[in-house]
SEMARTI-680844 format. One record per residue (C-alpha): residue in one letter; x, y, z. Coordinates in steps of 0.001 Angstrom, whole numbers, plus 524288, in hexadecimal, padded with zeros to 5 digits. Layout:
N
aXYZ
...
This chain:
326
m800008000080000
d8058480D427FC09
l808B8816FF80697
v801A6823F980772
e80BA082EDC805F9
s8039483B2A807EA
y7F7A48403B80F26
r7F119843A980243
e7F338835DB7FD39
e7ED49830308098F
l7E0EB838248076B
r7DFD88351F7F8F3
f7D3B982D5B7F5BA
a7DA65825787EAEA
r7E933824957EB7C
k7EC1A81AE17E0A2
p7E91681B997D202
l7DF99810367D313
g7D890816AC7DE73
r7D7AA823877D728
a7D29181C887CB20
l7C80B8159D7D312
l7C487822737D988
v7C2D28291A7CC5B
l7BA8D81DC57C761
g7B20C81E557D38E
l7AFF682CF17D224
l7ACA582B617C3BB
a7A2DB820AA7C72E
l79C72829A07D136
a79C3C834EF7C795
a795B982C037BD8C
l78BC6826E07C761
p7805282E1B7C0E8
w7828B826287B487
w7842D818987BA55
g77DDA818D47C7D5
h76FD5818427CC51
r768A0825267CC50
s7667F825117DAFC
w7752B8241F7DD13
l776B6832267D892
a76EE98374F7E416
w7768A82F527EE06
g78355832B87E76E
s78078841477E7F6
m77D0D840257F65D
v789A5838D97F944
w791FE842FD7F23A
l78C0984EB37F924
y78C31847C18064E
a79A63843CD80485
i79E4C852198034D
g7988685517810A4
v79E5E848FD816FB
i7ABDE84C51811AB
g7AAA1859AD81800
q7A67E85390824E4
n7B1E184A158244D
l7BB738553A82231
l7B69585AF382F03
i7B4F584EA48373B
g7BE85845188312F
y7C9D184DF982D9C
a7C8818599F836D9
g7C2D0851F88423E
q7B7E385BCD844EF
v7AB48854AF8484F
s79F5E85BDD84315
f790E0858DA84336
g78CB6865A783D1D
q78D858619E82EDF
a77EC48623B82D37
g77F91870C483008
f789D68731382594
l781FE86A8781C67
a775FA8730A81E8A
i77D9B87FAC81CC0
g7833387AE480FE3
a77620875B880B12
y76E15881C180E4A
t7787588B3680974
f7789D883DD7FCAC
g769C3883527FC28
h767CD891E17FE1C
l772488952A7F426
r76C2F88C287EA12
i75ECE8923A7EC69
a7650E89FA17EA85
g76A0589B157DD44
a77842898207E059
p77EA588E257D759
f7817D880AD7DCDB
p790728820B7DDEF
l78FAE88F267E4F4
a7851C88A8C7EE51
l78CE787E337F139
l7994B885E27F429
v7927B88FDD7FCD9
a78B6A8850380434
g7985F87E8A80731
i79E7288B6880B69
a792E888E988143D
a793D68815E81AFE
g7A2AB882AE81BBF
a7A16C88FFE8223E
a797D288A4082C12
g7A15187F1D82E92
w7AC57888C8830D4
l7A41D88FB783B26
v79FF18830384195
g7AE3987EFA841DC
f7B15C8891C84C49
p7AC00880928575F
s7B580875F1852CE
l7C0A087EB485762
r7BCD287B9086569
l7B44D86F6486479
k7B8368617586135
g7B2048542285F98
p7A41D852928649A
y7A360860D0868DA
l7A5F58657585B00
a79C5485B5F855CB
i791988609C85EB0
a794A886EAE85B02
t793A486BC784C75
l78756863C684EC8
g7817486FC18551B
f784E6877AF84900
g77E4C86DD484007
t7721F86DA884885
a771A487C7E848E5
v772B687D9583A11
y767BC873B583880
q75EF087B6A841A5
v761BA8881C83A69
f75E198827882D2A
a7526487B53832E5
n74C94887A5838DC
v750BD892F28301E
e7480A891F68242B
a74F9489C6481CC7
l75B3A8931A81C63
s75491885F981ABB
g748EE889BB81255
g73F068865481CC4
r7365087A6681BF1
a7376387A0080D27
g746128787B80DF9
l74FB487DE980437
p74E058795D7F610
i75A248792C7ED83
a759FF879287DEBB
q75F8A86D157D82D
l76BF786D8A7D01E
r76A5F86F057C181
p77300865277BA5F
p77A5886A577AE82
g777628654E7A0F5
g76B0785E127A49F
m77248854587AD4D
d76A0F84C477B692
r76968853437C3B1
d76C7F8474F7CC03
v7786D844337C3D0
y77CEF852577C464
v77B70853207D330
y782AC846487D510
l78E2E84A737CC90
l78EB0857F47D2BC
y78EB98528F7E098
f798C1848457DCDD
a7A1B8852CA7D749
l7A03C85B0D7E397
f7A2F884F247EBF6
l7AFA184C897E487
l7B39785AC67E5EE
f7B16285B5D7F498
t7B7CD84E1B7F69C
a7C3EC852787EF29
v7C47785EEF7F744
a7C34D85700803DA
y7CE5784DDD7FFC0
n7D7068598A7FCF0
l7D35A85FDC809D8
v7D6C38541681236
s7E3BD8523F80B27
s7E77E8609980C98
w7EBEC8688D81859
v7DD8386A5081BBD
g7DB7B85BBE81D73
r7E80185A2182537
t7E3DC8655F82DF6
f7D6A985F0183042
v7DCED851EA833A1
a7E6768586783D07
l7DAFF85F7184359
r7D380852BB844AA
d7DECB84AE984A6F
s7E31F855178546A
d7DFBA8636885414
i7EA1B8664B85E5E
a7F4C285FD48565F
a7EFA98666784A11
e7F045873C385084
a7FDFD870ED85557
m801E186E1B84749
g7FCAC87B3A842D2
v7EEBD877F583EA8
n7E5408832A84088
l7DA4587C018478C
t7D063886F1845CE
r7D25A8879F83729
a7D2C5878D08359F
k7C60F8764B83D0C
l7BE9A8813D83684
l7C38D87CEC82933
a7BF2786EEF82BD8
f7B1748737382F6C
a7B0B287CB0823CD
i7B4F187296819B0
s7AC368680381F54
s7A0858712D81FC0
f7A318875B4811CC
y7A2228678D80D41
t795BB865B881542
g78FD08722480FB8
v7924986D5C801E8
h78BF286080805B7
g7800E867F680AB4
a77F3D86FE07FE31
l77FF2863DF7F58D
m775C285D0E7FDDE
a76CCE868E97FCC6
q76E4F869017EE04
y76BE585A657ED2B
l75FBB85A777F5BF
g75A30866D97EFC8
h7537486A3C7FC98
l7587E86DA980A18
e7524E86BD581773
p758F986DB8824B6
q755A085FC8828E6
a7602985AE981F9F
f76AC58611082828
n7686985B95835B1
v772998555383E71
q770F48483F83789
e7788284DBE82C02
s7843385095834C5
l783A2842AD839DF
n7830583D6D82BF7
f78F5B844F182897
f7964283F6583476
v791F68318C83135
a796DC832F982334
v7A428837BB827EE
i7A5FC82CCF831EA
v7A0B0821C682979
g7A81B8267E81D89
g7B4F48288382482
v7BA6A8339782CB8
a7C4F683BF68263A
s7C2AA835EE818DE
v7BDA183D1580CEC
e7B9C28309C805F2
g7B3D482BE1812B9
s7AB0A837CC81263
v7A60E8338680519
f7A3A7825BC80A07
g79CB382B2081601
a793F9833C580DB5
a790698284E80503
f78D8E8203081126
a784C682AAB8171F
i77D0482C6A80A84
l77C7581ED980484
v77AD5815EE81055
p76DAE81BF581473
a769A481B8B8061B
l76C9080CE680572
f763D880A9581153
g7593D813D980C96
d74F228090380B0B
f74F818063D819AD
r749F7813C481CF3
w749BC8155482BD5
a7551280BD082D5D
v75E60813EB824EF
p7649281B11830AB
v7663180E0C837BA
l76CD9807A482C1C
f77518813B3829A8
g779AB81385837C2
a77CB38050B836A6
a784CE807B982A71
i78C898120C831EA
l78F208084D83CE0
v793C97FE0583337
v79D6F8075D82CF2
m7A2A980C47839FE
i7A41D7FE9C83FB2
f7AAE07F85083423
e7B2128044982EF9
p7B51380E2E839CB
l7BC72816CE8301B
g7B02781804827EE
l7AE2681508819A7
a7BAE481C0081680
g7C1E5811CB81ED0
a7BBD5806D6816C0
w7BFD180E1F80A62
l7CDEF80F5480F23
k7CE6E800DC81279
t7C9467FD76804F8
r7D390805FA7FE77
l7DE387FFF5806E3
y7D9917F25280383
f7DAC57F4817F4EC
r7E7AC7FBC37F645
m7ED9C7F00B7FD66
w7E7967E5CA7F478
p7EC037DB217F164
f7F2D27DBA97FEB8
r800537D86B7FA08
């Protein structure tokens, strides 16, 4: 087995030519899904791509920076409603998406200030309070949420007469690839190394010259930007917003996706997002038992693979790299 010679090489998703070739083929197969897959797969695929963006952002905060947060539903709502109001005002999709991410990122930067003095469960409770407060604001201020009728959002208009479902799938897939590439570059840069140093020991990191204030606020801002983009894409996909979609359960779903997928792993975030979206869909015929079966699936993963689905992925890669065990 070849030795890893650099930090960037260790983080690379596919290190060898064969691995890169398989990765390209897999991405091409996913891009061509509208032409070979079942029609219903497009809807689930779009949901996985938009959800993966938010989970990657959450993993940057929890997995890499070590800052436990349960306020993601609040950032999700800020991004979604900012995007919704801008779209109603006539803003183009790219501009509304960018501003939604910036608005959520700014909120995350502000919420990050308590992290300068709080750690662990205390920080988790503080961010949970933020998420609950945001939910209550949108649930009771009709000027923001649209009242009982909710907030309708105009659908995207595909270019050249393309089918709307195909267009949305390809657009969300492209955005997912963009944000995943950015995340990989972040964790392999000085930003990622700063986050890891902060997570492992903030005292040691400060002794080595890391500005803890800047690092923590940056972690919250980047994570919240990703979550805001997730909220905007979800708003565009659903076409209608109601405050009930942003309760504390959404924060718990994010946390489950991060842990089940794999902490401090970008590809684990993708696996966790797919798990959180597709597993309940597979058990959809059981109706009331879906939460029970979903919880059982989480237990199975945690018992047999404590490192999450990313751990199983790493073991699989190692197996084929060592084959035929000579």
